[in-house]
C-alpha positions as CSV (number, residue, x, y, z in Angstrom):
1,M,50.1,-117.1,384.2
2,N,47.3,-115.7,386.4
3,F,45.2,-118.7,385.6
4,F,47.9,-121.0,386.8
5,R,48.4,-119.0,390.0
6,R,44.6,-119.0,390.8
7,H,44.5,-122.8,390.4
8,L,47.8,-123.7,392.1
9,D,46.5,-124.1,395.6
10,S,43.6,-126.4,394.5
11,K,46.1,-129.0,393.2
12,I,48.0,-129.7,396.4
13,T,48.6,-133.4,395.6
14,K,50.3,-132.6,392.3
15,V,52.2,-129.7,393.9
16,I,53.6,-132.1,396.6
17,A,54.7,-134.6,394.0
18,L,56.3,-132.0,391.7
19,V,58.1,-130.1,394.6
20,I,59.5,-133.3,396.1
21,A,60.8,-134.2,392.7
22,L,62.4,-130.8,392.3
23,I,64.0,-131.1,395.7
24,F,65.9,-134.3,394.8
25,I,66.5,-133.7,391.1
26,S,69.7,-135.1,389.5
27,W,71.6,-135.3,386.2
28,E,72.0,-138.6,384.3
29,F,75.2,-140.0,382.8
30,I,74.8,-141.0,379.2
31,S,76.9,-144.1,378.4
32,S,76.1,-144.5,374.7
33,M,75.1,-142.5,371.6
34,L,72.4,-143.2,369.1
35,Q,73.3,-143.9,365.5
36,Q,70.6,-142.8,363.1
37,K,70.4,-142.1,359.3
38,H,67.0,-140.3,359.2
39,T,66.8,-136.6,358.3
40,W,65.1,-135.9,361.6
41,L,64.4,-137.9,364.8
42,I,62.5,-135.2,366.7
43,K,60.3,-132.5,365.3
44,V,58.9,-129.7,367.5
45,G,56.9,-127.2,365.5
46,D,59.3,-125.8,362.9
47,I,62.5,-127.1,364.6
48,E,63.9,-130.5,363.6
49,Y,66.6,-132.4,365.5
50,N,68.7,-135.0,363.6
51,A,70.9,-137.9,364.8
52,R,73.9,-135.6,365.4
53,D,71.8,-133.2,367.4
54,W,70.6,-136.1,369.6
55,Q,74.2,-137.3,370.0
56,E,75.4,-133.9,371.0
57,H,72.7,-133.4,373.6
58,Y,73.3,-137.0,374.9
59,K,77.0,-136.4,375.1
60,S,76.6,-133.1,376.9
61,L,75.1,-134.9,379.9
62,T,78.0,-137.4,380.4
63,N,80.1,-135.2,382.6
64,D,78.5,-136.2,385.9
65,P,80.2,-139.4,387.0
66,L,77.9,-139.8,390.0
67,S,75.0,-140.4,387.6
68,A,76.7,-143.1,385.6
69,Q,75.5,-146.1,387.6
70,E,71.8,-145.0,387.6
71,A,72.0,-144.3,383.8
72,I,73.2,-147.8,383.3
73,A,70.6,-149.2,385.6
74,N,67.8,-147.1,384.1
75,P,68.7,-146.2,380.4
76,Q,65.1,-145.4,379.5
77,Y,65.0,-142.7,382.1
78,A,68.3,-141.2,380.8
79,K,66.9,-141.1,377.3
80,K,63.7,-139.5,378.5
81,R,65.5,-136.8,380.2
82,V,67.5,-135.9,377.1
83,L,64.4,-135.9,375.0
84,D,62.5,-133.7,377.5
85,E,65.4,-131.2,377.5
86,M,65.5,-131.0,373.7
87,I,61.7,-130.5,373.4
88,R,61.8,-127.9,376.2
89,N,64.5,-125.9,374.4
90,A,62.6,-126.1,371.1
91,V,59.3,-124.9,372.5
92,I,60.8,-122.1,374.6
93,L,62.8,-120.8,371.6
94,Q,59.8,-120.8,369.3
95,A,57.7,-119.1,372.0
96,A,60.4,-116.4,372.4
97,E,60.5,-115.8,368.6
98,E,56.7,-115.7,368.4
99,V,56.4,-113.2,371.3
100,G,59.0,-110.9,369.5
101,F,62.1,-111.3,371.5
102,V,65.1,-110.5,369.3
103,V,68.8,-110.8,370.1
104,S,71.2,-108.7,368.1
105,E,74.8,-109.6,367.1
106,K,76.0,-107.0,369.5
107,M,74.1,-108.5,372.4
108,A,75.4,-112.0,371.6
109,A,79.0,-110.6,371.3
110,S,78.7,-108.9,374.6
111,E,77.6,-112.1,376.3
112,I,80.6,-114.0,374.7
113,I,83.1,-111.4,375.7
114,H,82.1,-111.7,379.4
115,M,82.2,-115.5,379.5
116,K,85.0,-116.6,381.8
117,M,86.0,-119.5,379.6
118,F,87.1,-117.0,376.9
119,Q,89.1,-114.7,379.2
120,S,92.8,-114.6,379.9
121,K,94.3,-114.8,383.4
122,E,94.1,-111.0,383.6
123,G,90.3,-111.2,383.0
124,K,90.4,-109.8,379.5
125,F,88.7,-111.4,376.4
126,D,91.1,-113.7,374.6
127,T,90.3,-114.2,370.9
128,D,92.8,-117.0,370.6
129,K,91.2,-118.8,373.5
130,L,87.8,-118.5,371.8
131,E,89.1,-119.9,368.5
132,K,90.9,-122.8,370.2
133,I,87.8,-123.9,372.1
134,L,85.6,-123.6,369.0
135,K,88.1,-125.7,367.0
136,N,88.3,-128.3,369.7
137,N,84.5,-128.6,369.6
138,N,84.3,-128.6,365.8
139,M,82.2,-125.5,365.9
140,T,82.3,-122.5,363.6
141,E,82.0,-119.0,365.0
142,Q,78.7,-118.5,363.2
143,E,77.3,-121.7,364.8
144,F,78.4,-120.6,368.2
145,I,76.9,-117.1,367.9
146,K,73.6,-118.6,366.6
147,G,73.5,-121.0,369.6
148,M,74.3,-118.1,371.9
149,K,71.5,-115.9,370.5
150,E,69.0,-118.8,370.8
151,N,70.1,-119.3,374.4
152,I,69.7,-115.6,375.2
153,M,66.2,-115.6,373.7
154,R,65.2,-118.6,375.8
155,N,66.5,-116.9,378.9
156,Q,64.6,-113.7,378.1
157,L,61.4,-115.7,377.9
158,M,62.1,-117.6,381.1
159,D,63.0,-114.4,383.0
160,V,59.4,-113.5,382.5
161,F,58.4,-116.3,384.8
162,Y,61.3,-116.0,387.3
163,N,60.5,-112.6,388.8
164,T,57.6,-113.5,391.2
165,S,59.2,-112.5,394.5
166,G,56.5,-111.2,396.8
167,I,53.6,-112.7,394.7
168,I,53.2,-116.0,396.5
169,G,50.3,-116.1,399.0
170,T,51.0,-116.9,402.6
171,P,49.3,-120.4,402.5
172,T,51.2,-121.5,399.5
173,Y,54.5,-120.1,400.9
174,N,54.0,-122.0,404.1
175,L,53.2,-125.2,402.2
176,L,56.4,-125.0,400.2
177,L,58.4,-124.2,403.3
178,K,57.1,-127.3,404.9
179,L,57.9,-129.4,401.8
180,L,61.4,-128.0,401.5
181,S,62.2,-128.6,405.1
182,A,60.9,-132.2,405.1
183,E,63.2,-135.1,405.8
184,Q,63.1,-138.6,404.3
185,N,63.6,-141.5,406.7
186,I,66.1,-143.9,405.0
187,T,67.5,-147.4,405.8
188,L,70.9,-147.6,404.2
189,Y,72.4,-151.0,403.4
190,T,76.1,-151.5,402.8
191,I,77.9,-154.5,401.1
192,P,81.7,-154.3,400.9
193,I,83.2,-155.4,397.6
194,I,84.5,-159.0,398.0
195,G,87.5,-159.0,395.7
196,E,89.8,-160.7,398.1
197,K,87.6,-163.8,398.0
198,I,88.1,-164.3,394.2
199,G,90.7,-166.9,393.0
200,Y,92.3,-167.0,389.6
201,N,95.1,-168.6,387.6
202,D,96.9,-167.8,384.3
203,D,94.2,-169.6,382.2
204,D,91.5,-167.4,383.8
205,L,93.6,-164.3,383.0
206,K,94.2,-165.4,379.4
207,A,90.6,-166.1,378.9
208,F,89.8,-162.6,380.2
209,I,92.3,-161.1,377.8
210,D,90.7,-163.1,374.9
211,E,87.2,-161.7,375.9
212,N,88.6,-158.2,376.0
213,K,91.2,-158.1,373.2
214,G,90.7,-154.5,372.3
215,R,91.8,-153.4,375.8
216,F,95.1,-155.4,375.5
217,T,96.0,-154.9,371.9
218,S,98.3,-152.1,370.7
219,D,97.1,-149.5,368.2
220,D,97.3,-150.0,364.4
221,E,99.9,-147.7,362.9
222,A,99.9,-146.1,359.5
223,E,102.9,-144.4,358.0
224,I,101.5,-141.7,355.8
225,S,102.6,-138.9,353.5
226,T,100.6,-135.7,353.4
227,V,100.7,-132.4,351.5
228,L,98.8,-129.5,353.0
229,F,97.3,-126.8,350.7
230,T,96.4,-123.5,352.4
231,K,95.8,-119.9,351.3
232,D,99.6,-119.4,351.1
233,I,99.7,-121.3,347.7
234,I,97.6,-118.5,346.1
235,N,99.4,-115.4,344.9
236,S,98.2,-112.2,346.6
237,E,98.0,-110.6,343.2
238,D,95.3,-113.1,342.2
239,L,93.2,-111.9,345.2
240,A,93.6,-108.2,344.7
241,V,90.4,-106.2,344.3
242,S,90.5,-102.9,342.3
243,Q,88.4,-99.8,343.1
244,E,86.7,-100.2,339.8
245,E,85.6,-103.8,340.7
246,I,84.2,-102.4,344.0
247,K,82.3,-99.6,342.2
248,T,80.9,-102.1,339.6
249,Y,79.6,-104.4,342.3
250,Y,78.1,-101.4,344.2
251,R,76.2,-100.3,341.0
252,E,75.0,-103.8,340.2
253,N,74.0,-104.8,343.7
254,L,72.2,-101.9,345.3
255,I,72.8,-102.2,349.0
256,V,69.9,-101.0,351.1
257,E,69.5,-100.4,354.8
258,P,66.1,-102.0,355.3
259,E,63.2,-100.3,356.9
260,K,63.1,-100.6,360.7
261,R,60.3,-100.1,363.2
262,S,59.9,-99.6,366.9
263,V,56.7,-100.6,368.5
264,N,54.8,-100.4,371.8
265,Q,52.9,-103.4,373.1
266,I,50.2,-104.1,375.6
267,V,49.8,-107.7,376.6
268,I,46.6,-109.1,378.2
269,P,46.2,-112.8,379.1
270,N,42.4,-112.8,378.7
271,Y,41.0,-112.5,375.1
272,N,37.7,-110.8,376.2
273,Q,39.5,-108.1,378.2
274,A,42.0,-107.6,375.3
275,N,39.3,-107.3,372.7
276,D,37.2,-104.9,374.9
277,L,40.3,-102.7,375.3
278,L,41.1,-102.7,371.6
279,Q,37.5,-101.6,370.8
280,K,37.8,-98.7,373.2
281,I,41.1,-97.6,371.6
282,N,39.7,-97.9,368.1
283,S,36.5,-96.0,369.0
284,G,38.5,-93.2,370.7
285,K,37.0,-93.8,374.2
286,I,40.5,-94.2,375.4
287,T,44.0,-93.4,373.9
288,Y,46.7,-96.1,373.5
289,D,48.8,-94.2,376.1
290,E,46.0,-94.2,378.6
291,A,45.3,-97.9,378.0
292,A,49.0,-98.7,378.4
293,K,49.1,-97.1,381.8
294,L,46.5,-99.6,383.0
295,Y,48.5,-102.6,382.0
296,I,52.2,-102.1,381.5
297,D,52.9,-102.5,385.2
298,K,51.2,-105.9,385.2
299,Q,52.9,-107.3,382.1
300,M,56.3,-109.0,382.4
301,I,57.7,-108.1,378.9
302,P,59.1,-104.8,377.6
303,Y,56.5,-102.1,376.7
304,E,58.7,-100.7,373.9
305,I,60.8,-102.9,371.6
306,G,62.9,-102.2,368.5
307,P,64.0,-100.8,366.2
308,F,63.9,-104.1,364.2
309,V,63.7,-105.0,360.6
310,S,60.8,-107.1,359.4
311,S,62.7,-110.4,359.4
312,E,63.5,-110.0,363.1
313,F,59.9,-110.0,364.1
314,D,57.7,-113.1,364.2
315,E,56.0,-113.4,360.8
316,N,52.4,-112.7,362.1
317,I,53.7,-109.7,364.1
318,A,55.7,-108.4,361.1
319,D,52.7,-108.7,358.7
320,A,50.7,-106.5,361.0
321,V,53.2,-104.0,362.2
322,F,54.8,-103.2,358.8
323,K,51.5,-102.4,357.2
324,L,50.6,-99.8,359.8
325,P,51.3,-96.1,359.6
326,I,53.1,-94.2,362.4
327,N,51.0,-94.5,365.6
328,G,48.9,-97.1,363.9
329,V,47.4,-99.8,366.2
330,S,47.3,-103.4,365.3
331,S,44.5,-105.9,365.7
332,L,44.8,-108.6,368.4
333,I,47.8,-110.9,367.9
334,E,48.0,-114.1,370.0
335,T,51.3,-115.4,371.4
336,P,52.0,-117.8,374.3
337,L,52.1,-114.8,376.7
338,G,48.6,-113.7,375.8
339,W,47.0,-111.2,373.4
340,H,49.1,-108.3,372.1
341,I,48.0,-104.9,370.9
342,F,50.9,-103.2,369.1
343,R,51.4,-99.6,368.1
344,V,54.0,-98.3,365.7
345,S,56.0,-95.7,367.7
346,K,58.8,-95.0,365.2
347,I,59.5,-95.7,361.5
348,Y,63.1,-95.7,360.1
349,E,62.7,-95.5,356.3
350,A,64.7,-97.8,354.0
351,K,67.6,-96.1,352.3
352,A,70.5,-97.0,350.0
353,K,73.8,-97.1,351.7
354,E,76.6,-94.9,350.5
355,L,79.6,-96.5,348.8
356,Q,82.0,-95.5,351.6
357,E,79.7,-97.2,354.2
358,V,80.0,-100.6,352.4
359,E,83.3,-100.4,350.6
360,D,85.2,-102.6,353.1
361,D,82.4,-105.2,353.1
362,I,82.4,-105.3,349.3
363,R,86.1,-105.7,349.1
364,Q,86.0,-108.6,351.5
365,K,83.2,-110.2,349.7
366,L,85.0,-110.0,346.3
367,T,88.3,-111.2,347.9
368,D,86.5,-114.2,349.4
369,K,84.9,-115.0,346.0
370,K,88.2,-114.8,344.2
371,F,89.8,-117.0,346.9
372,G,87.0,-119.5,346.7
373,D,87.2,-119.7,342.9
374,K,91.0,-120.0,342.9
375,M,91.0,-122.7,345.6
376,H,88.3,-124.6,343.7
377,E,90.4,-124.4,340.6
378,I,93.4,-125.9,342.4
379,V,91.3,-128.7,343.9
380,Q,90.1,-129.6,340.5
381,D,93.6,-129.6,339.1
382,V,94.9,-131.8,342.0
383,M,92.0,-134.3,341.6
384,Q,92.9,-134.5,337.9
385,D,96.5,-135.2,338.8
386,I,95.4,-138.0,341.2
387,E,93.3,-139.5,338.4
388,N,96.2,-139.4,336.1
389,K,98.3,-141.4,338.6
390,A,100.7,-138.6,339.5
391,T,102.7,-139.4,342.7
392,I,102.1,-137.4,345.8
393,N,105.7,-135.9,345.6
394,D,105.0,-134.8,342.0
395,I,101.8,-133.1,343.0
396,A,103.6,-131.4,345.9
397,A,106.5,-130.2,343.7
398,K,104.0,-128.7,341.2
399,Y,102.9,-126.2,343.9
400,N,106.4,-125.8,345.4
401,L,105.3,-127.8,348.4
402,K,106.9,-130.8,350.2
403,A,105.2,-134.0,351.4
404,Q,105.4,-134.5,355.1
405,E,105.9,-138.0,356.7
406,S,104.1,-139.0,359.9
407,I,102.6,-141.9,361.8
408,E,98.9,-142.1,362.7
409,K,97.5,-144.6,365.2
410,V,94.0,-146.0,365.7
411,K,92.3,-148.7,367.7
412,R,90.4,-151.6,366.0
413,L,87.0,-152.9,367.0
414,S,86.3,-156.6,367.4
415,D,84.8,-156.7,363.9
416,G,88.0,-155.4,362.4
417,T,86.8,-151.9,361.6
418,I,88.6,-148.8,363.0
419,D,87.2,-147.3,366.2
420,I,86.2,-143.9,364.8
421,N,85.4,-142.7,368.4
422,S,89.0,-143.2,369.4
423,I,90.1,-140.6,366.9
424,P,90.1,-137.0,368.4
425,Y,87.2,-135.0,367.0
426,N,89.0,-131.7,366.8
427,L,90.6,-129.4,364.3
428,E,94.3,-129.0,363.6
429,E,95.6,-125.5,363.4
430,N,95.3,-125.6,359.6
431,G,91.5,-126.2,359.8
432,I,91.7,-129.9,358.7
433,L,89.5,-132.3,360.7
434,K,91.9,-134.8,362.4
435,R,89.2,-137.5,362.3
436,K,88.9,-137.3,358.5
437,V,92.7,-137.5,358.0
438,V,93.0,-140.7,360.1
439,A,89.9,-142.3,358.6
440,A,91.4,-141.7,355.1
441,A,94.8,-143.1,356.2
442,F,93.1,-146.4,357.3
443,T,90.6,-146.8,354.5
444,E,90.6,-150.1,352.5
445,E,92.1,-148.2,349.5
446,H,94.8,-146.5,351.7
447,S,97.5,-146.9,349.0
448,K,95.6,-144.4,346.8
449,I,95.9,-140.6,347.3
450,H,92.9,-139.2,349.1
451,L,91.9,-135.5,349.3
452,V,90.3,-134.1,352.5
453,S,88.8,-130.6,352.5
454,G,89.2,-128.3,355.5
455,Q,86.6,-126.3,357.2
456,N,84.9,-123.6,355.0
457,N,87.0,-124.9,352.1
458,K,89.9,-122.6,353.0
459,S,92.4,-125.5,353.0
460,F,92.7,-129.1,352.0
461,I,95.1,-131.9,352.4
462,I,96.1,-135.0,350.3
463,I,97.0,-138.2,352.0
464,Q,98.7,-141.4,350.9
465,T,99.3,-144.4,353.3
466,N,102.7,-146.0,352.6
467,K,102.4,-148.8,355.2
468,I,100.0,-150.1,357.8
469,T,101.3,-152.1,360.8
470,P,98.4,-154.0,362.5
471,G,98.2,-153.8,366.3
472,K,99.4,-156.8,368.3
473,L,98.2,-158.5,371.4
474,M,100.5,-157.3,374.2
475,D,103.0,-159.7,375.8
476,F,101.2,-161.6,378.6
477,D,104.0,-161.2,381.2
478,S,104.3,-157.4,380.6
479,I,100.6,-156.8,381.2
480,K,99.9,-159.4,383.8
481,P,99.7,-157.0,386.8
482,R,97.2,-154.9,384.9
483,V,95.1,-157.9,383.8
484,I,94.9,-159.1,387.4
485,D,93.6,-155.8,388.6
486,E,91.0,-155.5,385.8
487,Y,90.0,-159.2,386.2
488,L,89.5,-158.9,390.0
489,F,87.7,-155.7,389.7
490,S,85.2,-157.0,387.0
491,K,84.6,-160.2,388.9
492,A,84.3,-158.5,392.3
493,D,82.1,-155.8,391.0
494,L,79.8,-158.3,389.3
495,T,79.7,-160.7,392.3
496,T,79.1,-157.9,394.8
497,R,76.4,-156.3,392.7
498,S,74.6,-159.6,392.3
499,L,74.8,-160.2,396.0
500,A,73.4,-156.8,396.7
501,E,70.6,-157.4,394.3
502,S,69.8,-160.7,395.9
503,Y,69.6,-159.1,399.3
504,R,67.4,-156.3,398.0
505,K,65.0,-158.9,396.5
506,K,64.9,-160.7,399.8
507,L,63.8,-157.5,401.5
508,L,61.3,-156.7,398.8
509,N,59.7,-160.2,399.5
510,N,59.8,-159.5,403.3
511,E,62.5,-162.1,403.8
512,A,65.1,-161.7,406.6
513,A,68.6,-160.7,405.6
514,Q,70.3,-161.0,408.9
515,E,73.9,-160.7,407.6
516,L,73.2,-157.3,406.1
517,N,74.9,-154.2,407.6
518,Y,72.5,-151.3,407.8
519,K,71.7,-148.1,409.6
520,K,68.9,-145.6,409.8
521,V,69.6,-142.2,408.4
522,R,67.6,-139.1,407.3
523,L,67.9,-137.2,404.0
524,S,67.4,-133.5,404.3
525,R,67.2,-130.6,401.9
526,I,68.6,-128.0,404.3
527,R,71.1,-130.0,406.4
528,K,74.2,-132.0,405.5
529,N,73.8,-135.6,404.5
530,D,77.3,-136.9,405.0
531,D,76.1,-140.3,406.1
532,I,74.4,-141.0,402.8
533,P,76.6,-141.8,399.7
534,Q,76.0,-139.5,396.7
535,C,75.0,-142.4,394.4
536,V,72.2,-143.3,396.9
537,Q,71.0,-139.7,397.1
538,M,70.8,-139.6,393.3
539,L,68.9,-142.9,393.1
540,L,66.4,-141.6,395.7
541,A,66.1,-138.3,393.8
542,N,65.1,-140.3,390.7
543,M,62.6,-142.3,392.6
544,N,61.0,-139.0,393.9
545,K,61.1,-137.5,390.4
546,N,59.1,-140.5,389.1
547,G,56.6,-140.1,391.9
548,I,57.9,-143.0,394.1
549,F,58.1,-142.0,397.7
550,N,58.6,-145.5,399.3
551,G,60.4,-148.7,398.4
552,F,64.0,-149.7,397.5
553,T,66.6,-148.1,395.3
554,S,68.7,-150.3,392.9
555,P,72.3,-151.1,394.1
556,C,75.0,-148.6,393.4
557,R,78.8,-148.6,393.9
558,E,80.8,-145.9,395.6
559,D,84.5,-146.4,396.5
560,K,84.9,-149.9,397.9
561,N,81.2,-150.6,398.8
562,Y,77.9,-151.3,397.2
563,Y,74.8,-149.6,398.7
564,F,71.1,-149.6,398.3
565,A,68.5,-147.9,400.4
566,A,64.9,-148.2,401.5
567,L,62.8,-145.0,401.5
568,N,60.5,-145.5,404.4
569,D,58.5,-142.3,404.8
570,I,58.8,-138.5,404.8
571,D,58.6,-136.4,407.9
572,F,56.9,-133.0,407.4
573,S,57.0,-132.0,411.1
574,I,60.6,-130.7,411.1
575,E,61.2,-127.5,413.1
576,V,62.9,-124.8,411.0
577,S,65.0,-122.0,412.5
578,N,64.7,-118.4,411.3
579,D,68.1,-118.6,409.6
580,E,67.0,-121.8,407.8
581,K,63.8,-120.1,406.7
582,E,65.7,-117.2,405.2
583,A,68.1,-119.6,403.5
584,L,65.1,-121.5,402.0
585,R,63.4,-118.3,400.8
586,Q,65.0,-118.2,397.4
587,G,64.5,-122.0,396.9
588,I,60.8,-121.5,397.6
589,L,60.5,-118.8,395.0
590,S,62.4,-120.9,392.5
591,I,60.2,-123.9,393.1
592,Y,57.0,-121.9,392.8
593,N,58.2,-120.4,389.6
594,E,59.2,-123.9,388.3
595,I,55.7,-125.1,389.0
596,I,54.2,-122.2,387.1
597,F,56.7,-122.6,384.3
598,N,56.2,-126.4,383.9
599,Q,52.5,-125.8,383.4
600,F,53.3,-123.1,380.9
601,L,55.6,-125.6,379.1
602,D,52.8,-128.1,378.9
603,S,50.7,-125.5,377.1
604,L,53.6,-124.7,374.7
605,K,54.0,-128.4,373.8
606,K,50.4,-128.5,372.7
607,R,50.8,-125.4,370.7
608,Y,54.0,-126.6,368.9
609,K,53.3,-130.2,367.7
610,V,55.9,-132.7,368.8
611,E,56.6,-135.6,366.4
612,L,59.1,-138.5,366.8
613,D,60.5,-140.8,364.2
614,E,59.1,-144.3,364.3
615,Q,62.5,-146.0,364.6
616,F,63.6,-143.5,367.2
617,V,60.5,-144.3,369.4
618,K,61.6,-148.0,369.3
619,Y,65.1,-146.9,370.5
620,L,63.6,-144.8,373.3
621,N,61.5,-147.8,374.5
622,D,64.5,-150.2,374.4
623,V,65.5,-151.0,378.0
624,N,69.2,-151.3,377.0
């Protein structure tokens, strides 16, 4: 950290490029998802991301419609941003773990309880709301808590770098103030969409329908019979756990409260200074407490941490700390934050838990096991019945259940396969994944009985499709108004964009484009930019982020016009009022911290090796 600060002012050119990029940063809209079968696509240190992880990160950035056009125009940049974000999360998480940050279940639960999305109108935590949101996102409670703990750990580490108020020197502060208050001189070009000039007849419309059959074809329908098996089919007597069973489990499975330790830590960025201090402590020239007073005000992480069990520490720290006696001092241990000298401040000995402490946990564990065993037994019996050609009604009657009739719908792709993405990816109240049910209903062997397991194997459903009615092309006269609208929009959009692109190329080649409507505007960080469409502001931001500070944006559409802009120059001589300076203060601190943190990230990426799957690299380099 201090190294970065000492060298910051000597890298003015890089600072300007980075700060301008930060000023005009934007989010990208992801318009497609990668399909991969490899076990991992991205490997960062010990963390691996597979195809599903990539899809989830990609999908999470599709909620910003203003970025959609730029993502389409520059898909490589969109992919790069998602990749950078995933690598960033991975290296920060591993650094946090290595330093020794730990998040307890209680801390994660406290964060969740105070999240507004899980609160009722009265502002109280709503368990039902939490469960519903998790179901809709196909996420278990354990997965959500794990993600929350990782997020808190990353934030803990980043907080180390985001508390630098008052540290910035005057020259650097003034430089950043000048950069933030700078204005970009823009020439904004406008081309109205020319839909009214496009002619058409019925043949044109029918050809358009033929090219886009999926948009004008009704859904396939499947008439299905289902039988749902839940915990209700198991007699409560079969799940009862006796006191004797609890005692037997307790005797056979000694339950121990593991040893815990609290430690003090001194962190010094420089190895020679840290080693010199450790030698003085070990030789008795200075006590650990005296040494701590010299450094704890300078370090940005807690002086005392714990109590933690061994598994909650980083492996290298745990190996050292759990071998020391009380008040024992460790050797030097390196982490991304520097060199640590640990001292064991408290030891909580391991001890066997009393039966009454763990009785409820044992009862639940034995109940869950009995339930799992019984449900597995029922699944095997049902599968045997299916193999023996039993009807779905016979299987239902065997368990005093009734088959339910329903209709499921799905869209077909041009190759005849079902559009899996058109099926809601959410859980029903019974824990069954809707997508699996519909997929089974439309499988090639749909007349057979299929079994679909629920989440955590607590329920399952059997499905048989009685009839499939293929979707039909909708009647031309009934959809003609809609077809006209979509036809004109697609043609007008394509024609106008092509025209805008041709004008842009003329200007790039220094050719006159007299018919163009344009005006001179200025893009500012601290003042309103109402004259500049949002899509243009985002395109300019992306140019800045890639280190481009002059030239033309690509065309983009907003409302009924296409726009593109020429970035002419940047004016750094803007006068800033005292009120504006105060408003910019927090932004200056944030950007300064971001510069420091980005350099720290670069060092982490070298520490935790980043590997990419070979086929995945080809996908990233694909311009489409």
